[in-house]
N, C-alpha and C positions, 0 to 999 in steps of 0.2 A: 692910596687910591680907591675911592669912596666908590665910586663906576664897576671897576675892576673890585671887587674888593683882592688890595693886592695890597701887601706889602716891601718893599726895595729895605735891609739892610746890609749894610759894609760891613767887609767879614776879612777877619789871615788869621793865614793858620799858617804855624813859619814847620815846618816842620824836622825828623833827625834828618833828612833825604830832603836834598831841592826837586823830587817829584810828587812829593809828600807834602809838598810848600805852597801854597793856592792865596792867591791875593785877589778882591772884587765883591760878586753883594753873591751879596742868594735872593730868589727873592720871593719869596712869600707867598699863598692862598692865605685868606681867611675866611671862616664860611662858622657864625658866629650858630648859623641855625642846626647843626648842630646838632644833638644834645651830649651824646662821648667826647668830654672835651681834651681828650687825645688828640682826635682827627677834628679839630678843628681849624687847624694850623699846619700845611703842607709842605712842605720845599718842591717849587715848582721848574724851576731854572737854578741852575747854578752859572755863574758870565765866575767865569779869573779871565782878569786883566793881568795879570803874569807872566814876560814870553815864559820860550819853551827852557829846557837848558842852557842847550849853549846858549842863545843871545842873550840873558839872564847874562850870563857871566865874561858874554865878549862887550858886550856895546857901553859904549862911554855914556853915561847921564850923569845933570847937572843934581846939584845936591837942591836944588829947586825939589819941595811933589807940588802936586795940585793934591788939595782936599778932599775925600774923598764924597760925588754928589750926582745927583741920581734928578733930571726932569724926564719928564712924558707928552708926548708930542705930537698926539692922531695916537693915540699907540703904541707907543716907539719909547724906548724908555734908550734915555743920552744917555749914562755913566761914566765918568770923571772922578778915576784917582791914580795918586801918585803918577808914573809918569805919561802915563795913555788915556784917548776921550774913545770911547762906545757907544756905537747906537744898536737896539737888537727891539723883537719882532715881544710886547707882551703876550697879546695872543695866539703867538704857540701855542699846540698842545707839550702839554709838562716831558719834558725829556725828546724834542725834537730838537734843529738846530735851529736857532735865534738871530740870531748872528745878521747883521748888514750891511757897518763898513766899521771899523777903524782907524782911526791917528795916534803917531808915535812921536813921542816928546822927547826925543834921547839928543847931548849936541853928538859933535856929527862925532867920529873919530880922528884925534888925534894922526899925524902921520907915519910918525913912528912910537915903537914900540915903547920906550922910557917914558914919552909923553903920556904913550895912554897909563901908564900907572901911575903919573903923578894930574893928583888930581880930578882924579874921575870916581865919579862913584855905583857903586853899585844896582842894582831892579832897588830894592833890600834901603 
């Protein structure tokens, strides 16, 4: 983004334990005017779209997934990936809460436990 000098990158990290996993976006500040190359790019926000551990393995998701996309409208980012869309404020201070809203796109949970395990995908 030219005006805000930010880059939005999709990222996915699958950890050995579920809580180490990340599926979302990194929002980076870019400042080419800083002489030290190591300080030109800094992490401003880390947005994890994956649900918490309990929901990740208990919801029934479609095998269809949204490709990672980011769009910016009046300084707010719309982030789409896998089974969710979220909106976040880009101008919030680093480390602060940027969340505006979320839309989950999971399939309805089938009625029986047998049906739940048949034809369902988990988050990943």
